[in-house]
N, C-alpha and C positions, 0 to 999 in steps of 0.2 A: 561228121559231127552230128549227134542225135539232138533233135529238136524236142524239147520238153513241153508238152501241151499242158497249160494250167488248168487245174480242175475248177469246179464251181466254188463260188464263195457265197456267203449269205447276202452280203451287200449287192453282188452281181445278181442273185436270184431276185432279190427285192426290187432292184432296178428293172428287171425284165418283166416282172408281173405288174408293175404300176400301171402301165397303160391299160391292161386288162381290168384291173381293179377300178380305175376311173370309169371305164364303161359300165361296169357293174354298179357303181354308186349312181351314175347318171340315170340308171333305169330302175334302182332298187324299189322306189316307192311304187311305180307303175306295175312292175312285175308282181309285187305282193298283192296289189289289188286286183290283178287279173289272173293270178295264180300261174304264172309264166315262169318256168324253170330255166335257169341259165346254163343249159347243157353245153353250148358251145365254149362259153367262157370258162366254165370249170374245167373242161377238157384242155382248154389252152394253159391254164394254171398248172395243170399236171405235167403238160408237155415242157413248160419252162422249169420244171424240176422243183416245185416247192418242197416236195417230201425229201429231197436230198439235203435240205438245209442242215439237219442234225445228224445225218448219216456220217460216219467217220471217214476221213479223207483216204484212209487204206481201202475203204469200200466204194470209193468213187464219189463220195459225197463232199459236202461243204465243211463238214467238221464242226458246225456251230454248237455253241453251248445251249443248254436248256433255256437259259434266258433269252438268248438270240432267237431261238426257235418260237418261243412263246410271244416275243415281241413282234415277230413276223405274223403270228396269228391275230394279235391285236390290230395290226395293220390291215390285214384281210378284213376283220370284222368292222373296222372303221369305215369300210367302204360297202360292205354287205355282210350282216351278222348271220344271215341264213346260209350263205356259202360257207362262212367260217365254221358254223356248226356242223354242217354237212360233211365237212372234211375231217371231223374229229376221229372217226374210225380209221381214216388214211394216215393221219399223223400218228395215231396210236399204234398202227402196224409199224411205221418207221421207228417210233420209240421203242418198240419191242425188239427189233433187230439190232438196234443201237445199244440198247441196255443189257441185252443177253447174247453174247457171243456164241452161246451153245443153242440158240433157239432152234426148233425143228423147222426144217425147210428154210433156213436162213438165206442160203445162197439163191434158192429159187425166188423167194420174196424180194431179195435185192435185185435180181434181174427184172422183176415186174415193176418195181419202183423206178428203175432206170428207164423202162419202157414207157412210163407215163401212165401205168395202170393206178386205179384208185380202189379203196377197199372199204367194206361195211361189215356189220355184223351185230347181232344181238342174241341174247339168250331168252328174251321177254316173251312170255306166253299169256294169254288170256283165257284160262281154262277152268277158273273157279278153285284151283287148288292153292296151297300155301305159296308164299313167295318163293321163287326158285324152282317151283315144279316144272318138270320137263315132261311133255306129252307126245312130242315129235318122236317118231320111231325110226330105227336104223336096222334093217334086217340083212342078213348075209345073203347073197345071191351069186352063185358060182364063185369066181374069183374076186368079185366086188361087193357092193352094197346097194340097198335101194332105201331111200329115205322118203317119209311122208310126214307132213305137219305144216303148222303155221307159226310164224314169228312176227311179233309186233314191235312198233318203234324202231324200225330199221334205219336209223339216222344215216343218211346219205346213200341209201340203197339204190335209189334211181340213178345216180351218178357212177356207181362203183362198177368195177369189172369182176370183183372176187367177193364172196360173202362167207363169213366164218360164224358157225353157230354150234348148238349142241342137240344131241337127240339120245334116246334110250336104245341101247343095243339089245340083242336076243337075251342076254343075261341080266338085263335090268341096270346096267351100268351107264352112267352119263358119259358120253364121248363127244369129242369135238371134231368137227369136219369143216372143210373149206371147199367151195364149188364156184365155178364160174357162173356169173348170173345169166349168161346166155345158154345155159345147159338146158336141154329138153326137159319140160316139167316144172321149171322154176318160173314162178309168176310174181311180178313187182306190181303192187296195188298202191295207187296214189290216194290213200284214205286217210292220211293223218290230218286231224282237224282239232286245232287248238286255238287258244286265245291269241297266240303270237308265234313266231318262228314257224310260219306255215309253209315255207319253202326249203325246209331242211332235208326234204326228200325222206322223210321218216315213216313211211307207210308200212303195209303188211308185205312179208315175204312169204310166199306159199310154195310148198314143195309137194308134188303130186308125182309119185312114182319116179323120183329122180334117181338115176343111176350114177353112182360113185366109184371111182377107181380106188383100190385099196390104199394107194399112196395119197389119197385125199382125206383119209380118216385116221385120226390119231387114237389108236385103240388101247393105248397103255403108256407105260413109261413111268418115270418117277412122279410122285405125287406133288401137290403144291406145298411150298415151304410154309413153315408155322407162321411166319410173317412176311409180308410183302411191302418193303420199303418204297415200292413205286404205286402202292395202291391209290394215292391221291392224285396221281397225275391227270387222270380223266377229269377230275373235279377241278383242279387248277386250270386245265384247258378251257372249261366252261367260264371260269373267272376271267381268262383272257378275252373271251367273246364279250363278256359283260363290259370289260374295260374298253373295247372297241365300240360297243353301243354308246357308252358315255362320251367317247370322243366324237362319234357321229352326231350325237346330240349337240355338242359344242360347236361343231362345224356348221351344223344347220341354223343354230341360234346366230352365229356370227354373220353367215351369208344372208339371213333374213334381214338383219339390221343394216348390214352394208348395201345390199343390192336394192333395198326399197327404202330409200332415206325418207324418213318422216321424224316428227318431234320425239317418238320413243327412243330413237337411236342416241339422243344425247341426254335422255332421262336419266339422272343418277340412279334411280331405283332400277330401271331396266338394266343399266350397266352393272349394278350390283348383283342382279340375277345371273347375268352372263359369267360374272366373276365367280359366284357360287358353283355354277355348273363347271367352270373351268377347274376349280379346286376338287370337286368330286372326281372328274375325269382323271386328274392327276393322281389323286389318292388311290384309285382302283389300279390303274397301270402300275404305279410304284409298288403297290402291295403285291401284285402278281409277280413283278420282276424279283422283288425280294425273295418271295417264296421259291421262285424258280431257282435262284442262286443256292438257297438252302437245300432244296431237293437235289440239285445237280451235284452237290458235293458229296451226297451219299454214294454215288456210283463209284467213286474213287477210294472209299474206305475199304479196310479189311472186312471180311465177312462177319467177324465177331463184334464189330462196331456198327455195322449197318442197321441192326435191329433198333437200338436206341435212337440213333440219328434219324432212322426212317419214321419212328414214332414222333419224334420232335417235329420233323417236317410235315407230318400229317396234321398235327395241332396247328401249325402255322397256316396250312392250306384251309382248314376249317375256319380260322379267324378270317382269312382272305376271302373266302366264300360268303361269309356274313357280311363283310365290308362291301363286296362287290354288289351283293344284291341290294344293300340299302342305298349305295350311292348311284348306281346305274338307274334304278327306278327313280330316285330322287332328282337326278339330273333330267330324266325324261319328264317327270311331272313339272319342273321349272320351265322346260321348253314350251310346254303347252300354256303355262302362264305367260309366256312371252308372244307365241305366235297363234294361240288359239288352235284351231283345226286346220291351219294352212298345210297344204302338201302332205296331208295324212300324218301329221306329227304324232298322233297318238300311237302309231306302229311301233315307236321306239319303246314306250312304256310297255306295251303288249309283248314285245319281244324279251325285254328284260324281265318282266313278271314270268314269262313261260320258262325261262332259263333258271330263274331262282326257285321253281318248283322242283327241279331235279333231284334234290336231296332235302332231307329234314334238318334245317339250319339250327333250330333251337336245341335239337337232341345233340347235334355236334358241338354247340356251344356248351352244353351241360357236360359233355365228355371232356371238353377243353378244361372246364373248370375242375373236374376231377382229376385230370392229369396235373394241373398245376398245384392243387392242394394236397393231393394224396401221392402223386406219381403213378397213378393207375394209367396203363398203356392204352391208347385207344383201340377200337376194334379193328380188324384187318378185313371185314367184309366190304363188298363193293360199294355200300353206302358211305364208307368213310374213306 
């Protein structure tokens, strides 16, 4: 008789990582103050299979819905928002192989996910050119290539095993490549300095004469589709991190008043502030999960229906982003009203403020208004 070994489940993965998350939460404030990265805990999260949550069952994953995966992200951020954001590139890689069965190197990427590898990548450069300029170079050398250049805001780069980015080849084309981060000539620099989210491992990645195998470089193939129904997923991910921050704020407010009993704990005004924080946290998480359900349905639609549904989902995500920024920062401000500067409470506001700066919210709300009034579809750029 053949024994069937059950695969992972989202509930099982969540239960497995909760002890790790509790350790992260217990030290989050001290680590932020000391700039102490949680290398061991992040590696442990990967070994417990967090990236398998949304991978199809046929590929050895838990087969979770987009809603379930993003709710897991909220849970991670509720314990440590820096870690949750640092994992954005890794979850993005998992989303990629889930949503595109024909993705390049899909089998190899799945094997790396199962092995507990983490992923990072960015195309950002600071070279004085227009947005999107690529100055990193990729030149052919024998059977392979050599890359030189610098990339900035490499979220999760210090934790990752693999890095994906772009460079200009000998013909001036922008090509994408992926390289292991322990390759000779790759340097990871911990130089990210922002108001908040300082431990997202988002520093500089420098390439100096890095040799690449031909299989690590995507030199061509079909161009990008005219529309990308999944374009807003990275932004919705950040909203999930904001939701986690709002819930962390709520947890801190409740713990402060429960564990240090004094007259404030029974003051109706203080209790009202806690209720407002709870409502804000609930609103952000609910908005994220509703947007996730809408975007998740796009994948199952026929190709000719995906464009319109993807545009509508992008508009929902834009509204979610505005709501998430407002309520996460608002909840964090109310926490300071309750506890003052106890236990570095200001870090929640700084973290929420930094995430809110990732994209131009007012511009996206203007595009939302245009869509609702005239039916004009939103842009498919990375900003939307």
